[in-house]
C-alpha positions, 0 to 999 in steps of 0.5 A: 520487533526492535531493530538496530541501525546495522540491521536496517542498513544490511536490509537496505544493501541486500535489496540494493545489491540483489533485486535492484542490480539483477533487475537493472541487468534484466532491463539492459538486456530486455526492457520491460516497463513492469520490471522497471516499475518494480526496480524503482520501488525496490530501489526506493525502499533500499535507499529508505532503509540505508538512509534510516540506518545512517541517520538514526540518532541513537544506537537502536530503533525502538518499537515505537520508531519502527516495526517489521510486520509479516505477513498481511494479517499482522499488518491488518491487526496493527492497523485496527489497533492504531485506528482505535486510538482517539487521536486517529481520524481516518485511514488511506490505502495505496494498493494494487489489488484489493482482495487481501484488504477487502474485509479490513476496509469493510470493518473499518467503515462498519465497526471502527467508523473511520473515513477511508480513502483507497487509491487502487491501481486501475484494473486495466493496468493489472498484469493479468486478466485474472487480477483485472477481474479480481479487482473489479469484483472486489470493488463491487463486493465492498460497495455492495457490503456497505451501500446500506450503511449511511456512514460507510457510504458517505465516508469511502472514496475510491480513485484509480491510478494508472501507474504500475504498482510499486509501493503498498501503503497504509496511512493513519491520519489525525483530525487535521489530516496530518499523518500520524503513522504509516505502514509501508510495503512493496510489490514484487513481480514474478513468473515472467511478470505475470504474478504480482504479490504484496501481501506476503512481503514484509511491511514497515510500521513507521511512527516517529521518523519524520523523513520516512513518514513524509516519504510515505505521505508524498507517495500516496498524495502523488498517486491520489492527486493524479488518480481518477475518482470512481463512484459507487455507480461506476463501480457497479456498472464496471462489474456488470460489464465484466461479469454479467453482460 
């Protein structure tokens, strides 16, 4: 869907005035590191919207410049479309959990045959025990599903980051590892910080804004560079420790 700068700025100010100010008040009265992480993410997104609204060189943002994708199935549909283009070589994911993205990761490796890197939040940092176990199980499910496919096994890399989850990214790269486009979303903490949701939030497809693409790329690279790689064998061992032993 096309959006003009006024709508973009309105979304940004809505995020800034609502969740950010409310979250700051919450922190001042009762500091919570998870709330703080969520506020940072929403504040960053608000600034991105506001900035993009002001710096747009024309009076409208075309479909090629930006699309709002809701909900997760539309994000994944668009990801598959982009990955079928000849110029695309690989895809990166920045994510908290993996359950909603499990199948698309398997499909990309098995059917589309593109390399995948996944920076996933360390399960030990999950907000609930259930989410911790879900991440471990999904990691094992993916590894088990592709372990007999040579291409998939050799072209999937996982790393665990230890920060609190904030942004949710899909990055589409060319053969030279340059970022062609990005799908940017975010996570929301609710129910007294015991529930983390991201797949139902809007996501933004960015393909022709250098500033926003650069922002998304830096966010992923910062997480990936500081994350701890985890091998297939380590994933299987972790799964056995949590579910079998």
